[in-house]
C-alpha positions, 0 to 999 in steps of 0.5 A: 786698721783702727788705732788701738792704743792711741798711738798715732801713725809715725808716733814711734820715733825709733831714735828717740826710744833708743836714746831713751833707753841708753840714757837709763841704762847708762845712769840707773844704779838701783835695780828697781829705779832701772826696771821702773824707768825702763817700764816708763819708757816702754809704757811712753812707746808701746803702751806697756802695763808691765815690765818685769825681769826674771833670772834663773837660780842655777841652785833651785832651778827657779826664776826670780824677780831680778829686783827682789832676787830673794824671792821665788816667783809664784808657783803656777807662774813659775811652771808655766815660765819655766816649762813653757816659755823659757825652754822655748826661748833657748832655740831662739837665741838673740835672734827673736822672742814669743808674743802671745805664745808664737815664736817671732823671729826679728827678721820678719818680712809681712808685717801683717803676721806681727800685727795679726798676733797683737790684735787681742787687747792685752799682749804678753810677749818674752824675750830672752837674756842671754850671757855667753850663750846660755840662757839666763833669764827673760824680759816679760812685758804686758802690753795693749795692742799696737797700731799698725802703722808703727810695725815695720823693720824699723820698729823691730830693729829698734827692739831688738837693739833695746832688748840687746842693751838691756841684756848687757846692763842685767848681765853685767849688774849680776856678775857685779853682785857676784863679784860684790858677793866675793869682796864681802867673802873675802872681808869676812875671812880677813876679819876672822883672821884678825879676831885674834888681834884682839881676843883669845877668849872662844867665848867672845870669838864664836859668836864673833865669827857666827855673826860674821858668817851669818851677815855673808850667808844672809839667806841661811840661818847660821848656828855654831855648835862645840864639843862639851866634856862628853864628846857630845855637840851642843849649841854654842851660839846663838841661844836656840836651834830647833832645826831637826835638819841640822839636829838629825845631821849632827851625830853623822859629823865624824872626825873624818868628815870636813862637811856634810850636805843634806839630800835636799841641799838646804842644809850644811855643817862645816867642821872647825877642827884643833889639830886632827879633832872636831871640836865644833861645826858651823851650821847653815840652814834654809828652808827655801834655798839650797847652798848653791856650789860656790856658797859651800866652797865659801863656807867650806873655807870660812870654816877653815879659816874658823879653825885657825883662828880658834886654834891659835886663840887657845895657843895664846890663851894659855901664854896670855894666863901669865901676861899682865895686859888685857889683850883687847883695851891694853889695861891691866888684866884681872891677875894683874889687878889683883896683884897690884891691889895687894902692893897697893893696900900694903903700901897704904898701910906702911905709910898711913897714906889714903887709897881708894878704888873705882868700880865701873861698869858699862850700862846696858852693855849686853843690849849693845851686844844683841842690837849691834854684834860683839864687834861693835861691843869690843869697839865700845870696850876699847874707847872707854878704856881710853877713855878712863885711862886719859882722865888718869894720872900716870900712877893710878892704876886701871884694869878691866876686871872682866867683861864690861866692869873696869877697876881703877885704884888711886893711890894716895887719894881721898874719898872726896877726891875719888868721888870727883874723879868718878864724876869726871869719868861719868861725864866723858863716857857720856859725852863720847861718840863711840865710832864703830864704823870701822866694823861696818855695823848696818844702821849707824856709825856711832854709838853712845853709852853711859857708866855706873860707878861705885867708890870705896876707900881703904879702911886701915884696920881691914886686913883682907885686901879685896874688902877694898874693891868688893866695898866699891863693887857693892857701891856700883850695884847700888849705882845701877839700882837707883837707875844707872849713869850715876856715881854712888860712894860706899857706906857701910848701910849697903851691907 
């Protein structure tokens, strides 16, 4: 019998083959590297042209590439594998495989039967992957003909052992994926719960919740809707939603329903409640994937956690109306700034002392939020506030005026001194590496930002205290107009 592959007699060494398979299975952590290395080994010993593993997705009843598990394999191949090969392998269990559309048992007695099947130029072989006696996937191998000299009981035994080892590793990797998803879910739950430690404004909280859930359920697009004054659902996050499957389900989301799943299983709505009322909805939708039972359970729990967080935020917001500090930065809040402004202006006039004001704004802060997320934006705000506080005297008054804008009152300070302080602040922020690693932002651990600064001095003849910070605000916007990352001192020509 001719040697069809170039593999000579006795060239198939069972022990070497199994040792190399075991070594790869033990050392390869990445799915793609694992499959590539296995393909190389099978190519070396059995002239394999292609080596693939497909795993069945129970949600969609489709087979997916083990390496790129977000990709459903081509429709015609899917139909052939699911309807023919996959169903036939269920009865084979781990005692055999399918070779060129014929079922073969490992305990085959006549090697001629096996060899007669692989006389063709190209061959296809399918091995089952089982998890606790349940068929969950298949190994597909495309190879050239094999010499009859290497086909014996040892050959089939080695093949069986190798496939059994591969089966075990693949099942463990799938279970590890599931474990990683569950850990990620727990982290998202904790992150949503922790939001009220730093934020009480739903305009900040809801987009962060949306971003956290969107990272977790990556196969589905996430939207958040809230009810307006007319009790109608309006899109809150992100900026646009043209998904008809979501829009058609929204009117059906009554106060008695905790969730709604579309008939095709690809869209789900999950209620955000405040006491007994539905005040919003978390929507998940995909054109391809159905929501699995696990994902529905996760999203239901996440919506409950979001409800608790928003309820507490509403309650704390009422209390904080009368507080003095900004919850995120620890600086004075805007209400307290307005009180201190009147006090300091009165003191300066009464004692005939100078008083200056600095208004600063973080440059391109919207880009930070849009690129890295609101959680990273919060890190930037906290770090800039820390830098500001560290550069000031004990009796200087720093406040978070709103958003990414800060206001500083400098008692007993002349305009040239205030301009010097402003430049010092600008340089300190510019050179700071802001650590955002605790937020697990994909792509970077550090950010650099700059600030634009406006400076003004109190006019003793001015009766309105507000004029002081309004003048600094005008100078701030002039700094932005001139290119940002600079300090501008107010003068009347800017009005």
